[in-house]
KOLMIKOL-989276 format. One record per residue (C-alpha): residue in one letter; x, y, z. Coordinates in steps of 0.02 Angstrom, whole numbers, padded with zeros to 5 digits, always signed. Layout:
BEGIN
aXYZ...
end
This chain:
BEGIN
x+02884-03659+05108x+02883-03850+05109x+02801-03836+05281x+02659-03738+05199x+02641-03875+05070x+02632-04016+05197x+02518-03917+05313x+02402-03889+05165x+02402-04074+05125x+02367-04118+05305x+02223-03994+05310x+02152-04063+05149x+02157-04243+05207x+02045-04199+05355x+01909-04118+05247x+01736-04194+05248x+01591-04159+05129x+01470-04026+05190x+01296-04095+05202x+01178-04000+05088x+00997-04007+05145x+00878-04030+04998x+00701-04035+05065x+00613-03957+04916x+00596-04014+04737x+00694-03921+04604x+00534-03866+04520x+00477-03786+04684x+00642-03695+04713x+00660-03636+04533x+00652-03448+04517x+00601-03412+04697x+00725-03268+04705x+00685-03200+04532x+00565-03058+04492x+00494-03163+04350x+00322-03167+04267x+00245-03257+04415x+00312-03129+04540x+00264-02983+04428x+00087-03047+04411x+00075-03052+04601x+00151-02880+04635x+00117-02772+04482x-00043-02691+04424x-00113-02757+04261x-00057-02601+04167x+00119-02610+04238x+00133-02796+04201x+00077-02772+04020x+00198-02627+03998x+00345-02731+04059x+00295-02879+03951x+00281-02765+03798x+00456-02701+03835x+00521-02879+03847x+00434-02946+03692x+00427-02794+03578x+00560-02675+03645x+00437-02537+03686x+00485-02403+03813x+00416-02405+03989x+00329-02245+04043x+00406-02156+04194x+00247-02175+04298x+00244-02360+04259x+00428-02371+04305x+00386-02298+04476x+00251-02431+04500x+00372-02568+04449x+00507-02503+04566x+00392-02498+04717x+00326-02673+04680x+00502-02739+04651x+00560-02665+04816x+00411-02738+04912x+00444-02909+04835x+00631-02900+04873x+00606-02842+05052x+00481-02982+05082x+00627-03099+05045x+00748-03011+05161x+00835-02893+05039x+00904-02732+05115x+01001-02663+04966x+00988-02648+04778x+01119-02639+04641x+01131-02614+04454x+01218-02775+04401x+01319-02752+04242x+01459-02828+04139x+01600-02704+04106x+01744-02740+03988x+01845-02822+04127x+01770-02992+04083x+01687-03001+04255x+01528-02927+04329x+01513-02767+04430x+01395-02704+04565x+01379-02557+04686x+01257-02586+04828x+01139-02450+04892x+01019-02472+05037x+00832-02447+05015x+00854-02337+05169x+00819-02149+05156x+00819-02024+05300x+00680-01895+05324x+00723-01730+05409x+00868-01813+05497x+00760-01896+05630x+00649-02015+05532x+00684-02146+05400x+00595-02247+05266x+00630-02378+05135x+00630-02298+04963x+00658-02359+04786x+00580-02266+04639x+00575-02275+04449x+00725-02160+04429x+00833-02274+04537x+00769-02427+04444x+00792-02362+04267x+00960-02274+04279x+01111-02246+04390x+01276-02156+04368x+01418-02268+04430x+01594-02199+04426x+01664-02258+04259x+01841-02195+04285x+01917-02360+04340x+01835-02473+04210x+01922-02512+04045x+01863-02394+03908x+01996-02406+03772x+02009-02219+03749x+01821-02186+03733x+01831-02061+03876x+01964-01969+03976x+02008-02028+04151x+01945-01867+04228x+01776-01894+04144x+01706-02017+04269x+01524-02018+04220x+01446-02177+04154x+01267-02237+04150x+01189-02403+04193x+01015-02428+04118x+00889-02562+04164x+00871-02709+04045x+00693-02773+04074x+00722-02924+03960x+00830-03001+04097x+00733-03016+04261x+00795-02943+04424x+00850-03067+04557x+00900-03074+04740x+01069-03139+04790x+01101-03148+04976x+01021-02984+05037x+01036-02881+04878x+00911-02849+04738x+01014-02863+04578x+00948-02771+04425x+01030-02824+04260x+01082-02668+04163x+01183-02606+04016x+01331-02489+04046x+01365-02344+03928x+01474-02189+03924x+01409-02012+03943x+01426-01996+03754x+01325-02154+03722x+01459-02282+03676x+01444-02454+03753x+01564-02486+03898x+01503-02663+03925x+01474-02831+03841x+01284-02831+03857x+01243-02678+03751x+01320-02746+03589x+01239-02915+03625x+01067-02837+03636x+01097-02742+03475x+01155-02900+03387x+01002-02994+03450x+00893-02857+03377x+00984-02863+03209x+00967-03051+03200x+00782-03041+03244x+00752-02914+03104x+00836-03010+02963x+00795-03187+03020x+00611-03141+03035x+00614-03069+02859x+00682-03234+02793x+00558-03333+02899x+00416-03249+02806x+00463-03352+02652x+00399-03502+02749x+00272-03424+02867x+00190-03259+02821x+00140-03234+03003x+00318-03245+03070x+00347-03099+03188x+00501-03136+03294x+00658-03242+03293x+00768-03262+03448x+00944-03327+03463x+00953-03464+03594x+01105-03520+03692x+01150-03669+03798x+01323-03657+03873x+01426-03797+03950x+01539-03734+04090x+01697-03834+04123x+01804-03801+04277x+01929-03876+04399x+01900-03895+04586x+02056-03883+04694x+02058-03883+04883x+02084-03703+04937x+02225-03746+05057x+02321-03828+04914x+02283-03682+04799x+02342-03556+04929x+02507-03650+04941x+02542-03608+04758x+02585-03424+04722x+02556-03453+04536x+02379-03519+04562x+02339-03374+04677x+02398-03238+04559x+02374-03308+04383x+02241-03443+04399x+02357-03575+04325x+02513-03673+04370x+02668-03598+04291x+02774-03742+04355x+02748-03924+04395x+02813-04090+04333x+02685-04203+04250x+02629-04341+04369x+02651-04523+04322x+02462-04539+04312x+02362-04401+04230x+02212-04429+04118x+02287-04566+04009x+02177-04703+04083x+02017-04607+04041x+01952-04659+04211x+01887-04490+04269x+01772-04444+04124x+01591-04477+04173x+01655-04571+04325x+01581-04567+04500x+01584-04387+04562x+01694-04374+04720x+01596-04342+04880x+01659-04165+04915x+01635-04114+04733x+01459-04187+04736x+01419-04087+04892x+01482-03929+04808x+01379-03964+04652x+01221-03996+04752x+01244-03832+04843x+01283-03741+04681x+01131-03814+04594x+01018-03765+04739x+01080-03585+04725x+01054-03592+04537x+00876-03652+04557x+00833-03506+04671x+00911-03386+04545x+00817-03461+04398x+00974-03533+04315x+00908-03695+04237x+01060-03804+04272x+01018-03982+04223x+01178-04081+04191x+01332-04116+04297x+01475-04238+04270x+01661-04271+04284x+01762-04207+04138x+01915-04290+04060x+02052-04220+04171x+02069-04265+04356x+01971-04145+04468x+01888-04069+04313x+01699-04054+04304x+01558-03982+04201x+01386-03909+04229x+01263-03864+04092x+01088-03787+04086x+00934-03801+03977x+00935-03684+03825x+00874-03505+03852x+00857-03345+03752x+01036-03286+03721x+01033-03127+03826x+00965-03217+03978x+01084-03365+03951x+01233-03246+03947x+01177-03162+04109x+01150-03331+04190x+01324-03391+04142x+01405-03233+04211x+01302-03253+04369x+01347-03437+04382x+01533-03397+04380x+01506-03274+04523x+01401-03399+04622x+01527-03538+04594x+01662-03436+04680x+01550-03396+04829x+01485-03573+04851x+01659-03647+04832x+01720-03549+04983x+01590-03636+05091x+01660-03803+05034x+01844-03753+05053x+01873-03764+04865x+01948-03649+04738x+01863-03649+04568x+01986-03635+04424x+01908-03561+04267x+02074-03535+04177x+02076-03619+04007x+02236-03715+04043x+02276-03724+04229x+02383-03881+04212x+02508-03928+04077x+02492-04091+03979x+02310-04123+04025x+02146-04057+03955x+02103-03875+03975x+01930-03806+04005x+01810-03735+03876x+01637-03662+03876x+01547-03740+03729x+01416-03619+03663x+01270-03714+03588x+01182-03587+03476x+01020-03598+03382x+00873-03494+03319x+00694-03503+03381x+00534-03427+03311x+00405-03344+03422x+00302-03503+03431x+00452-03601+03494x+00503-03686+03330x+00689-03721+03318x+00739-03655+03147x+00891-03771+03144x+00782-03923+03170x+00686-03988+03018x+00499-04017+03024x+00395-04155+02947x+00362-04068+02781x+00477-04023+02635x+00438-03837+02663x+00497-03848+02844x+00650-03944+02788x+00688-03806+02662x+00673-03680+02803x+00799-03781+02904x+00918-03789+02755x+00903-03603+02727x+00960-03557+02902x+01084-03701+02908x+01173-03653+02747x+01168-03466+02784x+01251-03497+02952x+01390-03597+02870x+01413-03460+02740x+01421-03328+02878x+01555-03427+02971x+01653-03446+02810x+01649-03260+02773x+01697-03209+02949x+01796-03357+03017x+01940-03243+03064x+01823-03132+03165x+01753-03284+03256x+01931-03334+03301x+01962-03157+03364x+01806-03165+03473x+01879-03308+03577x+02058-03242+03586x+02135-03226+03759x+02299-03263+03846x+02219-03414+03932x+02138-03485+03775x+02303-03476+03680x+02366-03617+03792x+02211-03723+03758x+02174-03708+03572x+02256-03854+03484x+02308-03945+03642x+02244-04119+03688x+02058-04126+03645x+02032-03939+03622x+01988-03871+03449x+02127-03796+03343x+02150-03609+03313x+02086-03636+03135x+01899-03610+03125x+01808-03744+03026x+01632-03816+03021x+01591-03999+03051x+01419-04059+02994x+01442-04248+02976x+01452-04357+02822x+01265-04373+02795x+01227-04188+02793x+01383-04161+02688x+01306-04280+02560x+01144-04178+02562x+01240-04017+02527x+01339-04104+02389x+01174-04153+02308x+01107-03976+02322x+01266-03912+02242x+01209-03995+02081x+01040-03909+02074x+01008-03834+01902x+01040-03648+01889x+00881-03549+01859x+00711-03630+01841x+00690-03811+01899x+00606-03948+01799x+00454-04035+01879x+00556-04194+01897x+00698-04102+01984x+00576-04019+02103x+00501-04188+02147x+00674-04266+02169x+00729-04124+02281x+00575-04137+02392x+00571-04326+02405x+00750-04387+02395x+00851-04243+02465x+00749-04120+02567x+00622-04249+02622x+00752-04363+02699x+00833-04234+02812x+00732-04276+02969x+00779-04459+02949x+00962-04412+02925x+00968-04301+03078x+00879-04429+03184x+01019-04552+03152x+01162-04426+03140x+01268-04477+03289x+01434-04417+03216x+01525-04299+03332x+01693-04218+03302x+01763-04164+03470x+01907-04070+03387x+01797-03961+03278x+01783-03781+03339x+01611-03758+03260x+01507-03915+03242x+01325-03949+03197x+01251-04068+03326x+01075-04115+03275x+00977-03953+03300x+01108-03825+03346x+01284-03766+03309x+01410-03795+03447x+01546-03662+03457x+01671-03770+03551x+01822-03655+03546x+01757-03530+03675x+01865-03523+03832x+01799-03570+04004x+01829-03398+04082x+01754-03302+03936x+01597-03197+03940x+01480-03283+03817x+01417-03113+03759x+01574-03083+03655x+01568-03236+03538x+01378-03237+03533x+01374-03053+03484x+01490-03093+03339x+01392-03248+03288x+01225-03158+03292x+01296-03012+03193x+01375-03113+03053x+01220-03222+03032x+01110-03067+03030x+01219-02991+02894x+01214-03152+02793x+01025-03168+02806x+01004-02987+02753x+01103-03020+02594x+01014-03185+02564x+00845-03098+02569x+00903-02964+02446x+00973-03094+02325x+00822-03209+02333x+00702-03064+02306x+00805-03009+02155x+00790-03183+02077x+00602-03180+02105x+00574-03002+02044x+00703-02988+01905x+00725-03168+01844x+00545-03224+01867x+00592-03375+01974x+00469-03449+02096x+00509-03430+02280x+00571-03610+02304x+00676-03601+02145x+00755-03438+02200x+00797-03509+02371x+00872-03668+02297x+00976-03564+02176x+01049-03457+02314x+01080-03605+02430x+01173-03692+02289x+01288-03541+02267x+01318-03525+02454x+01360-03710+02469x+01489-03692+02331x+01560-03530+02402x+01579-03595+02580x+01641-03771+02543x+01816-03728+02607x+01755-03703+02785x+01680-03878+02796x+01801-04004+02869x+01760-04179+02930x+01933-04237+02985x+02047-04222+03136x+02094-04042+03172x+02269-04081+03235x+02437-04086+03150x+02531-04007+03006x+02425-04091+02872x+02268-03995+02922x+02366-03834+02938x+02433-03856+02762x+02261-03900+02696x+02181-03751+02785x+02310-03637+02706x+02265-03704+02534x+02082-03669+02572x+02121-03490+02620x+02074-03511+02804x+02162-03408+02936x+02273-03487+03068x+02300-03353+03200x+02382-03451+03340x+02409-03307+03462x+02296-03174+03533x+02391-03025+03461x+02375-03104+03288x+02192-03149+03312x+02137-02979+03377x+02195-02878+03227x+02041-02925+03127x+01931-02825+03247x+01985-02658+03173x+01990-02705+02989x+01877-02610+02871x+01778-02768+02834x+01734-02792+03017x+01701-02609+03055x+01584-02599+02905x+01495-02757+02963x+01460-02697+03140x+01412-02521+03085x+01293-02587+02951x+01208-02700+03078x+01202-02557+03208x+01292-02667+03335x+01451-02566+03366x+01531-02414+03286x+01713-02387+03244x+01750-02302+03410x+01677-02447+03510x+01771-02577+03406x+01938-02487+03420x+01911-02467+03607x+01882-02653+03628x+02036-02691+03524x+02143-02582+03638x+02066-02658+03795x+02093-02836+03735x+02275-02800+03692x+02304-02718+03860x+02223-02863+03952x+02330-02988+03858x+02489-02889+03893x+02452-02872+04078x+02412-03056+04098x+02575-03111+04017x+02668-02977+04115x+02596-03040+04280x+02637-03221+04236x+02814-03171+04193x+02840-03082+04358x+02763-03224+04459x+02867-03354+04367x+03028-03257+04397x+02986-03236+04581x+02942-03420+04611x+03091-03484+04512x+03217-03375+04602x+03144-03363+04776x+03070-03538+04795x+03145-03661+04672x+03327-03607+04666x+03350-03590+04857x+03270-03761+04882x+03386-03838+04752x+03536-03759+04839x+03482-03829+05008x+03470-04003+04934x+03634-03977+04842x+03719-03932+05006x+03653-04094+05081x+03733-04189+04937x+03896-04091+04958x+03899-04132+05143x+03867-04315+05103x+04007-04315+04973x+04125-04230+05095x+04088-04362+05228x+04115-04503+05104x+04284-04429+05058x+04336-04422+05240x+04289-04604+05266x+04347-04681+05101x+04487-04565+05047x+04535-04586+04863x+04400-04718+04842x+04262-04590+04871x+04252-04538+04687x+04184-04707+04637x+04071-04720+04789x+04003-04541+04772x+03996-04541+04583x+03806-04523+04574x+03803-04386+04707x+03936-04287+04614x+03843-04304+04448x+03682-04248+04532x+03770-04097+04609x+03833-04047+04437x+03662-04071+04354x+03577-03968+04489x+03709-03832+04468x+03676-03827+04281x+03489-03810+04307x+03513-03672+04437x+03630-03580+04319x+03507-03594+04175x+03361-03535+04281x+03453-03380+04341x+03515-03341+04167x+03345-03363+04086x+03255-03261+04219x+03380-03120+04194x+03353-03123+04006x+03164-03128+04028x+03169-02977+04143x+03272-02881+04016x+03150-02923+03877x+03006-02873+03989x+03085-02703+04016x+03095-02679+03828x+02914-02735+03806x+02857-02608+03935x+02923-02466+03828x+02790-02502+03698x+02601-02484+03697x+02456-02571+03613x+02493-02701+03481x+02682-02675+03489x+02685-02714+03675x+02569-02864+03656x+02671-02936+03512x+02835-02908+03604x+02770-02997+03758x+02704-03137+03648x+02862-03162+03542x+03003-03111+03660x+02944-03134+03840x+02823-03280+03836x+02947-03404+03755x+03050-03397+03915x+02906-03475+04013x+02930-03650+03944x+03120-03638+03953x+03120-03586+04136x+02986-03713+04175x+03088-03853+04096x+03233-03828+04217x+03121-03802+04369x+03022-03959+04330x+03182-04058+04308x+03237-04002+04481x+03070-04062+04551x+03116-04240+04498x+03286-04228+04585x+03261-04130+04745x+03207-04219+04905x+03016-04222+04911x+03021-04164+05092x+03106-04003+05037x+03005-03963+04881x+02907-03802+04916x+02766-03810+04788x+02617-03926+04802x+02643-04053+04664x+02530-04098+04519x+02489-04268+04592x+02429-04182+04751x+02331-04045+04663x+02245-04163+04542x+02215-04317+04646x+02176-04249+04819x+01988-04229+04834
end
């Protein structure tokens, strides 16, 4: 095994950056392989184009005849770019994407052939749903599922395949994917946000959720990654002693991007441009060999598709550059993990950011309305937000190093906190002329100035306001953005619905003017949600104690965090907003539990295998070398050898103790795993969490101690210093 390690290192040292040819400007490349508005205008008839645009902007259905026209035009466009196949590209509940490729090819009478793609093939397909997670929605023998075209996300070509973004539903209509609930939540948010917008603009007709994600990841040479069974099978290192140098010098963050990594990023960005993914930013992250890419904001549905596509493209491009991309939230112990910060905001049809104040008091009041309602929504459903980011990988990250804690809180900065404190003192009921003037001039009127100079940033806050958006920082790097954004859109939609009802009641029943009614409700919401606002450091016992006093949840593990998904409060929420029904929610709960259990189970089996079959035998080989040395010293020095070989003897004993502990702990872990496997659902997940997972750190401790003692030439696993500093 050590030979594999050193061969991998030798191979890595001879790597050279691949030259990426960049002859065209980004603006020229952008969207070349996307069936976007420009392509549709070229290939579609006027009627077909208008029908598709109405479907995108207003949700109207596309007539079957029009669908046939679109399909033929889409096929002609795709074939002109070298496409030979098409696929319905969807996002099942595996957390990844899925695709089944069909050729445009059709035979005629067995002797002739033609390229065919019609409206029926475009609009709907029936992929076998039997092997995708369904959480009990359907029986295994009931294989039928449907993918249906989502025209709001444009088709694209990747390699030689036309990819058509679709939803994925069961024969009985329940969602079997992450996109369907997202689209429903977007619709709910549009409905209730637009209704509130009409307080400020009677012509308001549409509000869209926008998203800008930041994708963090590690790049490891593929030869080094292949030399580690744990990286191959779990995506993270289960063993490995911390190197003398890690990230403590802060010399990697925003530093010069290594040549091979830069070549990979250039290639990745070029692919992204062709696919219409508006990647704009790249930089080194805090940990060694950790990086980040981030795009320009987009409408949430498209942004989610683009992030899922990016993760696929990253893996394909990395193979050309002999890298392995690690998207696990915590691939290395004792250094920063990787997140996927979700920057969320709201935009009106004319492009106005509703979380960015305008130049007038009325626009500032609009900003405050959506700002305060979002905070109130997070306060009411903080436990659900925590559940939306729960995963086996993210459990390692939340609360470690610079990652946010498992307690959801909102950071808005001291200046905006002062504004809310002032609003908290607004008179109940009708406002005096002087109070109205004071509000407009001294409080509401100053918000643009405050935000312009609001440079506070709390990197430990899981949900922070950053100028004109909320940044949901606690999302894990491997997550599908659709899950947390579906939750966020849904809870804000629910909150805005109630806000509108309560404001209208104050106007109609109490005789308050519109501004007075809005100020009255905002005052109440600010008071109600004050507990969720936290400006301090999210680490340590003091915040945990304070959060408990405030009534905030602190679900540190995935099994704990997931339970909220099937509470009456959450089921009622999603059903009221027509986002998911009880069956769909319970199915997702079961799938999430099963996924967590299987991941911990796999890690347990891999750890036991590596510890027993790689670490222990290597330690014994080195121990035998020490025994042979001690034996030779005894032969030469006789009774004097005990003093001369004192250190060797002590080392032999220490190694023996570590070997004994490893074998004992692995045996105990296996027995606990057998017990865990007798359960299902939450019982199995909790047993793995409480009884199996604690062995990981104990076994690791002894293996990592052996790494510091055993001859480096014998050690079988590529070490942290090699994984993190070889580039």
